[in-house]
N, C-alpha and C positions, 0 to 999 in steps of 0.2 A: 017493383023491384023484387027479381026472384032472390031466391038462396043462394044460388051460385056466384052471384056478384059482388056478394058481402065479404067472402074469403079474400078474393083478388084484391079489393079495395083494401083490407088491413094489411095484407101483405105488401102493397105498395106504399102504404104508411109506414110500415115496418122498414122498408129499406131505405125511404127519404129518411127516416130518424136515424137508422143508422148512420148513413152519410153524412149527415149533420152533424153527429157526434163523433165521428171520424175526424172531421174538419175543424170541429171544437178544440178536440184533443189536440191535434196538431197546432194549432195555433196558439193553445196555451203553453205547450212545450216551446215554441219559439219565442212566445213573451218571456218566458220564464230563462230560457238561454240569452235572450237580449239583456234581461235585467242582471243576470250574473257577469257579463262580458260588462254590463255598464259599470257595475260595483267595480269590476275589477279595473277598469280605467279609472273610476273615480279614485281607487285606492293608489294607483301607479301615478297619478297626477298628485294625490296629497304627499307622495314619498318625494315626487320629483320636487314640488313647492318645499318640502323640508330642506333636502340638499341644496335648492337655490338658496334658500335664507340662511343656511350653515354656510354654504361659499361664501355669499354677500357678507356675511358677518366675519368670516375668515379673512375676506379682502379687507373689510374695515380696519383689523387688527393691522393686517400686514400695512395697509397705509399709514396707520396711525405709527408704526414702528419706523417705517420709512421717514415720515416726518421727524421723527424723535432723533432717527441717526443725522438727517441731513442739518438738524438743530446743533447735535453732537458736533458733526464735521466741522459747520460753519463756526462755532465755539473754538474747536481745537485750531483750526485755520489761523482765525483771529489771535489765539495765545501764541502760536508759533511766530507770525508776523511780528506780533508787539516783542516777542524774545529775540527774534533776530533783529529789530530796531535797537532794543537795548544793548545787543551783545555789537552791534555795529558802533554805537557809541565806543564800547570800551575798547573794540577791537576792529578798526575799520575795516581790514580785510577779510574778517568773516563772511562778507556778502560772497566774498568770491570761493567760499571753501566747497562749494558743490559746482562741479564742471558742467558746462553747457549738455543738452542732450546729444546734439550733432556736431562731431567733430571731426576735421578742426575747423576753429570759428577765431574771427577776431571782434573782439568788443572794444570799440573804443574810450570808454572809461572804466576799464580793466586794466591794471598795471600787470596781468599775466595773461601767457598764450596757454591755449590747453591743447595738445595734440597728444596722439597715439603716441606709444613706445614704437612700435613696428614701423613706424616713420622715420624714425633717427637714422639708420644705418643709409638711408637714401641721401642724406643731406651729403654736400660735398665740403666735408670738416675734416681737416686732420687733426685726429687728437693727441696725437704724440709729436712730442720737439725731437729734434734732432738726437739726442742722447737716451732716447726712449722713457722718458718722464711724459706722463700724462698731463697737458695742461690744464690749468688752475679752473678755466673756464667751464671745461669738459667735465672735470671733478665736483664743480658746483652743481651743474645740471645733474649729474649721476647722485647727488647727495652722499658723497664721502665724506664720512666724518675726520676728524684730526688723525685718529688712531689708523684706519685706512690710508689716509695720503700716505704717513709717515712710512708705512709697510710696502706701498707700493715703491714709492721712491728710493726706498733702501734695496727692493729685490730686481726690479725691471729693468734699470740702467746697468746693471751688473751683468743679466745675462745676456743684453745685445754688445756689450763692451768683451765679455767671453767670444762671441762668435767674430767679432771684428779683430779682435787679436789673432784667430785663426787665420783669418782672412788676408790680414796684414802681411803673416809670416811668408804667404805663398806670392804675396804681389812682386812682380816683376820690374825693372828700368830696362826700357828699350832704348836703344840706339839712335833709331828713325823715328820722326816724328809722323804723326798723321799726315795726308795729303792736304795739302793748302796752309799748310803752318812753316813760315819764315824763320830760317835760322838767323836771324839779327839782334839777337839779343838772348839773355838767360833762358834756357829751355829744359823742359824736362818732359819724358812720355814715360808711362807706367802701362802696364798690364796688370788687371785684377781678375784674378779666376775665382770664381764663387763657388762654394762649398755647400750643395745642397742637403747631403746627405747630414753633416753635421749641423748645418742651419734648420733644418727640419727637426732635431732632437730638441736644439735651444729654442725654438719656436714654440714647440708643444711646451717645453717648462713657463716660457714667458705665459703662455695662455691660460698654462696651470695656475700660475702664481695670480692671475686676474680673477679666474675663478674661485679661487682660494680665499682670496682677501674681499672680492666684491658681490660673490653668488654668481649663480650660473646665468640669471636674466642679464644682469649688468656688463657681466663679461662677453655675454652673446652679442649684445649690441656694439659693444667695443670693437669685438672682432667683425660684425659687419660694417664697421665705420672706416677701419683701418686695415682691410686683409690686402689690398694691393701694399701699403707703407711695410706691412709686416713680411710678407713674402719677397719685397726688396730688401728690406733689412737684413732679414736672413737668409738671401741668396737662393730663394726659390725658385728664382727665373733660370738658372741653369746657365744663362749666357756672359761668357767674358767681354770685359769692359776695356777699352784702351782711353787714357786720358793723356793728352797733350796740352802743355801751357807755355807759351812765350811772353817775355815782356820786351816790347821793342823800345828803344831808343828815347822815344817819345813818351813813354811812361804808359802807353795803351799796351793792353793785353790781347791774345787770340787765344781762346779756348776751344779746343775740339774733343766731343766726347762719342765714342764710337763703339756699338755692340751690335749684336747679329742684325738686329730688324729696326736699329734706327743709329742715326748720324747727327749730332747735332755741331756746329759751331756758331761761334758768336765774338765780336769784339766787346771788350770790357775799357770803359775809359776811366781814368786816372779820379780816382776818388770814390767810385763805385764798386770797385773790388772788393770791399768787406762786406759788401750784400751779395754781389754776383759770384763771387769763388765759393763762399760756404752752401751756398744754394745749388750749385752745381756739381763739386766735388764732394764727396762723402767724407765726413768728418773725422774719420781714422787713417783717410788718406790724403787729406790737405796737408797736415806738417811734412810731408814728402817732397812738398813744390816749396817747402822755406826758402831754399836758395834762390828761387825764381821771383818770388812774391817781395815785393817791397812795402813796407809799411802799410801790412794788411793784416787780416784777422787770422790767426792760424792756430786750429785747434782750440778757439774760443777765446782767445789772449791777443793783444798785440805783440806782434814779433819784436 
């Protein structure tokens, strides 16, 4: 081996060692980085495990609270049920104090009917009688007390009577009856001229008394039930009306009532005039036919 070969070998060894050292350093750095990441992962896992444990603990607490609330609810419901049972013994109607969820509804075992107030105006019920007094059964439904009933009875008929007096002063007696009415017995024909202007003012006073005594809600429901009746009674149709009545020798009557858009004629058998005549002739006009009517109701009393 000559002297020139030794330096070359030394250089080669040094190069190999240098490369090996470099590779080892790189691997060591990779191992350190991997260990660092692994440690971070372990820490994150530990933190997540702690959070899961805390969440599970909190969930257990919530479950326990929920079970306690359910037990409390069941206990309360049992107490309420028992209280209702005891109350029903003392007050049998107490079981019907709470209305059903769905209205209207019919319950065979219940003595009551539940319905919504806004359904009342749609009922074919006439709440007023012929002199303007509210019927007792209607006042019962509207829970009017004794004082309210007295106030209504003292004010409403008087307002209707005031309008009728104005209208009666304008009534005319006609010489000729309506077509189809025979002249073979006592006969009378009258023409009624409504007074819509005066009637509107008195109708407003009438409704005002309802609101004053019963309040807006009940007055509004009554107005819905009786709107057509009130318009007719206070002359709001604006249509003149002619009425002819004849009593035949046989005792039968013929009645004819004509307005602009309506004409009604009917025969009335003896014994039915006490019902038929007041139903078809306004009560303040009926006394004008007293000389035609025999043994019938005139103005609410027997002639």
